[in-house]
Wavefront OBJ file of the C-alpha trace (Angstrom):
o trace
v -5.762 18.357 -29.762
v -4.201 20.657 -27.256
v -0.715 21.755 -25.665
v 0.303 23.026 -22.249
v 3.931 23.295 -20.542
v 4.154 21.002 -17.189
v 7.836 21.790 -15.398
v 8.842 23.827 -18.142
v 7.895 20.602 -21.036
v 5.600 20.777 -23.528
v 2.835 18.121 -23.493
v 0.750 17.254 -26.574
v -2.972 16.363 -25.227
v -6.580 15.205 -25.879
v -9.560 15.653 -23.429
v -13.015 14.097 -25.655
v -16.095 13.725 -23.721
v -18.612 15.477 -21.622
v -16.272 17.465 -18.441
v -19.426 16.242 -16.307
v -18.628 12.761 -16.890
v -15.907 11.070 -14.482
v -12.258 10.841 -16.230
v -10.554 8.714 -17.627
v -6.261 8.448 -18.429
v -5.404 6.371 -21.933
v -1.023 6.602 -21.286
v 0.143 4.366 -24.330
v 3.146 2.340 -25.129
v 6.674 2.640 -25.972
v 7.121 3.841 -29.183
v 3.686 5.352 -30.189
v 1.947 8.594 -29.593
v -1.598 8.610 -28.704
v -3.313 7.774 -31.583
v -3.278 4.617 -30.698
v -6.180 4.753 -28.702
v -8.175 6.096 -31.181
v -11.065 3.526 -32.072
v -11.223 3.147 -27.929
v -11.565 7.036 -27.513
v -14.743 7.104 -29.702
v -16.844 4.943 -27.959
v -15.597 5.688 -24.357
v -15.880 9.200 -24.933
v -19.652 8.378 -25.306
v -19.936 8.276 -21.228
v -16.659 8.819 -20.004
v -14.176 12.103 -20.328
v -10.942 10.146 -21.561
v -7.649 12.257 -21.529
v -4.686 10.936 -24.099
v -1.332 12.258 -24.359
v 1.825 12.245 -25.750
v 4.595 10.641 -22.896
v 8.108 13.049 -23.027
v 9.979 11.629 -25.659
v 6.866 10.365 -27.677
v 4.709 12.818 -30.755
v 4.044 15.823 -30.339
v 5.302 16.378 -26.859
v 8.628 17.822 -25.731
v 12.063 15.506 -25.528
v 13.885 16.489 -22.711
v 17.278 14.637 -22.133
v 17.501 11.649 -20.739
v 17.902 8.968 -19.080
v 14.139 9.461 -17.744
v 12.806 7.289 -15.042
v 9.735 5.938 -14.777
v 9.195 8.234 -12.053
v 9.200 11.539 -14.643
v 6.514 10.169 -16.233
v 4.366 9.782 -13.488
v 5.493 13.534 -12.496
v 4.557 14.420 -15.690
v 1.210 12.723 -15.457
v -0.002 14.240 -12.485
v 0.818 17.333 -13.445
v -1.295 17.262 -16.483
v -4.203 15.792 -14.061
v -3.299 18.761 -12.141
v -3.385 21.410 -15.065
v -7.160 19.595 -16.295
v -8.093 19.338 -12.446
v -8.422 16.091 -12.391
v -8.873 15.462 -8.587
v -9.315 11.465 -8.729
v -9.779 9.712 -12.046
v -9.244 6.316 -13.342
v -6.015 5.387 -15.459
v -5.413 2.446 -18.300
v -2.064 2.123 -18.757
v -0.386 -0.588 -22.030
v 3.396 -1.697 -21.641
v 5.737 1.143 -19.829
v 2.030 3.297 -19.840
v 1.144 0.502 -17.081
v 4.201 0.979 -15.240
v 3.282 4.621 -15.097
v 0.078 3.367 -13.518
v 1.709 1.338 -11.274
v 3.913 3.605 -9.702
v 0.952 6.454 -9.616
v -1.330 3.877 -7.438
v 1.414 2.875 -5.130
v 2.741 7.029 -4.534
v -0.728 8.338 -4.639
v -4.066 5.502 -4.760
v -5.943 8.783 -3.891
v -5.935 10.053 -7.119
v -7.110 6.583 -8.737
v -10.279 5.272 -9.011
v -9.355 2.389 -11.004
v -6.492 1.066 -12.715
v -6.410 -1.618 -15.675
v -3.043 -2.502 -16.790
v -2.948 -3.840 -20.402
v 0.350 -6.068 -21.577
v 2.800 -4.862 -19.012
v 4.511 -5.842 -15.826
v 6.068 -4.606 -12.760
v 9.359 -5.582 -14.507
v 9.547 -5.814 -18.209
v 12.979 -7.719 -19.944
v 15.967 -7.002 -18.587
v 19.627 -4.160 -18.197
v 20.957 -6.123 -20.599
v 18.397 -6.626 -23.245
v 17.290 -3.123 -23.275
v 21.011 -2.135 -23.449
v 21.259 -4.559 -26.473
v 17.954 -2.005 -27.849
v 19.289 0.948 -26.845
v 23.153 0.243 -28.678
v 21.348 -0.711 -31.817
v 18.724 2.870 -32.407
v 21.553 4.714 -31.542
v 23.796 2.713 -34.439
v 20.740 2.290 -36.772
v 18.225 4.431 -36.067
v 14.309 2.902 -35.238
v 14.667 1.084 -38.615
v 17.031 -1.124 -36.479
v 14.695 -2.071 -34.794
v 11.413 -1.603 -36.367
v 10.537 -5.162 -37.763
v 11.518 -7.291 -34.869
v 8.843 -4.686 -32.819
v 6.564 -5.757 -35.116
v 6.667 -9.187 -34.685
v 6.166 -8.353 -31.060
v 3.459 -5.988 -31.135
v 1.254 -7.503 -33.750
v 0.446 -11.264 -34.286
v 0.853 -13.485 -37.407
v -2.626 -12.529 -38.087
v -2.105 -9.212 -38.030
v 0.366 -8.949 -40.255
v -1.156 -11.483 -42.858
v -4.176 -10.017 -42.816
v -4.114 -6.188 -42.081
v -0.500 -5.601 -44.543
v -1.892 -1.941 -44.782
v -2.164 -1.096 -41.318
v 0.880 -2.242 -40.210
v 3.071 -0.787 -42.572
v 1.269 2.762 -41.168
v 1.846 0.600 -37.355
v 6.134 0.389 -38.925
v 5.378 4.077 -39.513
v 4.162 5.397 -36.651
v 7.766 3.856 -34.648
v 9.721 5.527 -37.385
v 8.675 8.792 -36.601
v 8.859 8.693 -33.068
v 11.893 11.136 -31.793
v 14.847 8.382 -31.651
v 16.262 9.929 -28.266
v 12.614 9.660 -26.367
v 12.914 6.547 -27.080
v 16.214 5.789 -26.388
v 15.890 7.375 -22.960
v 12.875 5.808 -22.269
v 14.280 2.660 -23.115
v 16.371 3.596 -20.541
v 13.809 3.991 -18.591
v 12.446 0.550 -18.813
v 15.830 -0.770 -17.965
v 15.818 -0.165 -14.268
v 12.063 -0.376 -13.556
v 11.831 -2.802 -11.329
v 7.959 -2.193 -9.411
v 8.063 -5.954 -7.677
v 8.759 -5.323 -4.402
v 6.432 -1.884 -4.225
v 2.910 -3.322 -6.228
v 1.441 -5.673 -3.371
v 0.250 -2.075 -1.317
v -1.614 -0.931 -4.732
v -5.119 -0.487 -2.603
v -6.306 0.825 -6.270
v -9.636 -1.624 -7.716
v -7.119 -3.384 -10.723
v -7.943 -5.445 -13.841
v -4.945 -6.949 -15.407
v -5.521 -7.627 -19.225
v -2.893 -9.353 -21.978
v -3.009 -10.030 -25.180
v -3.151 -14.162 -25.653
v -0.499 -14.015 -28.280
v 1.777 -10.898 -26.971
v 5.653 -11.641 -27.508
v 6.897 -8.337 -25.592
v 4.958 -9.078 -22.391
v 3.745 -12.478 -22.193
v 0.229 -13.740 -20.607
v 2.131 -15.367 -17.916
v 4.445 -11.954 -17.005
v 1.060 -10.205 -17.031
v -0.194 -12.614 -14.440
v 2.264 -13.051 -12.836
v 1.492 -9.495 -11.752
v -1.696 -9.306 -11.101
v -0.931 -12.086 -8.109
v 1.107 -9.507 -6.648
v -1.668 -6.812 -6.468
v -4.304 -7.386 -3.633
v -7.924 -8.052 -5.270
v -6.715 -7.581 -8.520
v -8.202 -9.509 -11.929
v -6.873 -10.567 -14.418
v -8.188 -11.251 -18.443
v -6.779 -12.641 -21.271
v -7.786 -10.533 -24.774
v -7.466 -13.939 -27.542
v -6.136 -13.151 -31.181
v -3.839 -10.492 -29.894
v -0.892 -9.081 -29.383
v 1.025 -6.626 -27.819
v -1.528 -3.314 -28.423
v -4.977 -4.521 -27.828
v -6.343 -1.174 -28.935
v -5.249 -1.166 -32.403
v -5.223 -5.402 -32.853
v -8.594 -5.884 -30.301
v -10.137 -2.545 -29.912
v -13.613 -3.847 -29.124
v -12.576 -6.688 -26.955
v -10.317 -4.700 -24.758
v -13.393 -1.499 -24.440
v -15.549 -3.791 -23.449
v -12.937 -4.744 -20.479
v -12.164 -1.640 -19.730
v -15.951 -0.200 -19.387
v -17.146 -3.274 -17.353
v -14.247 -2.297 -14.381
v -14.590 1.234 -15.047
v -18.733 0.774 -14.847
v -17.873 -1.294 -11.138
v -14.727 1.070 -9.739
v -14.585 4.127 -11.737
v -17.277 6.140 -10.744
v -17.277 6.803 -7.067
l 1 2 3 4 5 6 7 8 9 10 11 12 13 14 15 16 17 18 19 20 21 22 23 24 25 26 27 28 29 30 31 32 33 34 35 36 37 38 39 40 41 42 43 44 45 46 47 48 49 50 51 52 53 54 55 56 57 58 59 60 61 62 63 64 65 66 67 68 69 70 71 72 73 74 75 76 77 78 79 80 81 82 83 84 85 86 87 88 89 90 91 92 93 94 95 96 97 98 99 100 101 102 103 104 105 106 107 108 109 110 111 112 113 114 115 116 117 118 119 120 121 122 123 124 125 126 127 128 129 130 131 132 133 134 135 136 137 138 139 140 141 142 143 144 145 146 147 148 149 150 151 152 153 154 155 156 157 158 159 160 161 162 163 164 165 166 167 168 169 170 171 172 173 174 175 176 177 178 179 180 181 182 183 184 185 186 187 188 189 190 191 192 193 194 195 196 197 198 199 200 201 202 203 204 205 206 207 208 209 210 211 212 213 214 215 216 217 218 219 220 221 222 223 224 225 226 227 228 229 230 231 232 233 234 235 236 237 238 239 240 241 242 243 244 245 246 247 248 249 250 251 252 253 254 255 256 257 258 259 260 261 262 263 264
């Protein structure tokens, strides 16, 4: 792992695989750090240069004062890519990571070779639902929302068959900075790329877990239908966090898309 300052803010990142290989950046979801990608990185980095990082307000990166906007996260990513010398790369974005990917594809399509949007949408939730979550965290910390978040993240089968893993990912949520979580929820409460994504020209694959309660498959499919030429794939037996619950199935979809479009 490594650290660098982007526009004065400390960013925690890790770079795996050959520097001569085509680059892929993996952008994680709300309330997680880059460890959610560990199993994907282990396999993907055999043939690709894979960069993961903690978004602002998450993990070991700085927690600048909020509120944040999706554009802030995109600017951070562009800054990190510039720091690493990545003029062109592919991106796999999960949940809010997918919103960051959409924003980058609209603003700077020349930077992206391929795009995978996992369990995300052009607009996620409503201002009212995000404000209710913000209020709950302000009053009771992340513990106040941890159990319902786990219900949305993982399928009933994961809860039943992998209780220790479930407990571990619950701990991971609880260890995220509450101020960063709130500021990121504020970004999500205002984010709506519905009108913009029809301009995306980057080859795009949208992916959804069939049991995702945060961004249900129909919402992901609706996003894909607005992006010209985008594909859509369903991962069976999976909730909101496929790199944890179904990493092999996600990896197969990602590598298939990257092999077609990510080496240019």
